[in-house]
Structures are given as structure tokens and as C-alpha cells.
N, C-alpha and C positions, 0 to 999 in steps of 0.2 A: 503494499499499499504505499503510495506517495503521499508526503506531507503537503497539505495545502498552504500555498503562500498566505500568510495573514497580513492583511493591509496593516500598515503600521501609522501611528499618528505622526511620525517623524518623517514621512515620504517627502514631503517638501520643506522640512526643516532645515536649517543651515548649520553648518560646521563653523563655530565661532573663528577658530584658526584659519580655516580657508577664507572666511568672508573678510577678516581683517587683512590677510595677505593679499587678497585680490584688490581690495578697495582703499587701502590705507593711503597710498600715495595719491590716488586720484581725489580723495577727499581733502587732503592737505592742499593739493594744487587748486581746487576749487575754492577753498577758503581763501587762499592767497589771491585768486582772482577777484574775489568780492572786496578786497582791500584789507584783509586781515593781516596783522603783523605775524611774521614767522613764529615767534614763540607761542603766541596765542593760538595760531593755526595749528600747532602740534598739540596743545591742550584741548582744543575743540575737537580735533580729530579723534583723540582718545575718549573724550566725553561722547561724541556721537556713538562709538561703538558701545560704550557702557549704557548709553540710553537704550539703544536697540536690544542689547542682550537682557535688559530688565523685564521685557515684556515679549509675548509670542511674536514670532516674525516668520513668514513664509518666504523662502527664497524661490520665487517662480521662474525668474531669468536674469541674467546678468544686467540687462538693461534697466528693468524694473527695480532691482536691487539698488544699482547705482543711483537711480533717480530718487529713490526713498532715502537712501544715506545722505545724498546732497540736501534734500529738503530738510532733514533732522539737523545737518551741519548748519545750514542756513538760519534755521530758527534759533539754534543755539547762539550763533554769532549775533543776531538781532537782539536776543535777551541780554548778552554781555554789553552790547553797544548801549542798550537803554538803560541798564543799571549803572554804567558809567557815565550816563546823561549826554551822550554823543548821539548826533544825527548821522545816519548811515546814508550817504549819497550814492546809491547805487541805482542808476536809471534802469527801470524796466527789468526787474530781476528775471522775469519769464523769457525776456529776449536773451539775457545773458545765459540762462540755462540752456535755452534752445541752441544757441552759438556753441556752448560748451559741449552739448551732446554731439553737435555735428562735427566739431573738431576732434574731440577726443574719443567719442564712442565708448566702448566698454573696457578699454585697455588701461584706464587710468592715466592716459596721455604718454604712454611709452613710445607708440608709434609716431605721434607728433613730435616729441622730443628727438627721436632718431632722425626724422626728417629735417628738423632745425639743425642738428649736428652736421647733417650732410650738406645743408644749404650754406652754412655759415662761410665755408672757404671760398664761396663763389663771390663774396663781398670783396671790395678792396681792402687793403690793410687799414686805410684811413677811416673807412665806414666801421670796420670791426673795432677799431679803437674808439671811435665816437660812442658805439653802442656799448662797449665795455665800460667807458667811463660813465655813461648814464646809469646803466642798469646793475652793474657790479659794484662800482665805487660811489654811485649815487650823487655824481657831480651835477651841477647846474649847467644849463646851456652856455652860460657866459663862461665858466671854467673850461668847458669842453672847447669851446671856440678859441680861447686863449691858449689851450694845450695844442690845438691843432693849427693855430696861426690863421684863424678866419674869424668872422664876426659871429656874434650870438645867433643872428639870424642865418648865417651860412651853416652853423652847427645844427640848427633846427632843420633845415632843408636836407643836409647830408643825412641826418638820422631818419627823417621821413622817406627819402628815397631808398635808404637801406632797408627799412622795415617793409616797404612795398615790394622790394625786390625779394626779401625773405618770404614775404606772404605768397607771392606768385610762385616761387620756387617750391615752397611747402605743399601748396594746392596741387601743383604738378605732380609732386611725388605721392601724394595720398590718393590721386585718382587712379 
């Protein structure tokens, strides 16, 4: 006699370790895209998973799970901002979430980062230096212009062109 398969209550239940492993980087990156500081994003990423682990949760598919986790993280971020008396200036969160889903998908942004790494060498050295000064070293456009021997307006134009070139390159790689 063969044993019958007994339906389990945990058929769609999630494995917490796998859930965290698959979505942690994506949640942190999403919080940063919302404007969350790095250390706070780390804390809120952990809090997101703690919140989800405290109640029943069905892991239907990666896209739905990622969307749910982003919503929990977003709500936690809003709560922290409110408690701190800060106004969060994120224009149209639904639009940001849609763009995030379109660009990142279900892989927590790894494919997008790989495309960015592949595209960066296509920029001129000067454009890479300007972007490094702006996004790694947090320099002002005025300081970037001075470092490159151009005006503040020239630095702005250089970075805009470089970002557009990266966007086009990344979009081409992701298609």
C-alpha cells in the first residue's frame, strides 16, 4: 500500500533563510532608492524581515514576495521619518516602485549592477572621474568642476551626458 501525500499547511510557506538570502540586498537597495541613509537602510532591512517573520506569510512567487517586502520596508521607512518629524519627499512612490520593478525585476538588482559594471568602461576617464567624485566622494558640482578644470555648469553637463550614456548602455544590455 502506498502512502498518500498529505497536504501540508506549509506548502506555500517560506523558508526564512532563503527569503532573507534572496531578498535582503534588493530591500536595502530599494530603501536607498527611497533616500534612506545607508545605516538606517541596514536597520530597516532587518526590521522588514523581522516584521514578516512575526506573522503568517505565503511565498507565492518571487515577484509578489519582492513587492510585499518592498511595501513593508517602505512603510517602516515612512514610520521612522514621521517619528523623526521629517517630511519624506518621494514623488509618486507607485511610479518609483514600478520603475524599480521594471529595472530590477526579481534578482535584487544583481543583473542591473552587472550591466552597470560592464558599461562604466565605455565612459571617458573624465566622465568616470566626475561620477566618482559625485557619487562616491559626495562632492559638489562646484568642487567637481574645479577638480576637472571646468565650470560648475560644465560639470553638470558632463555628468548628465555620462548618466544618459550609462542608461542607454544598460538598457541595451538588459534587452
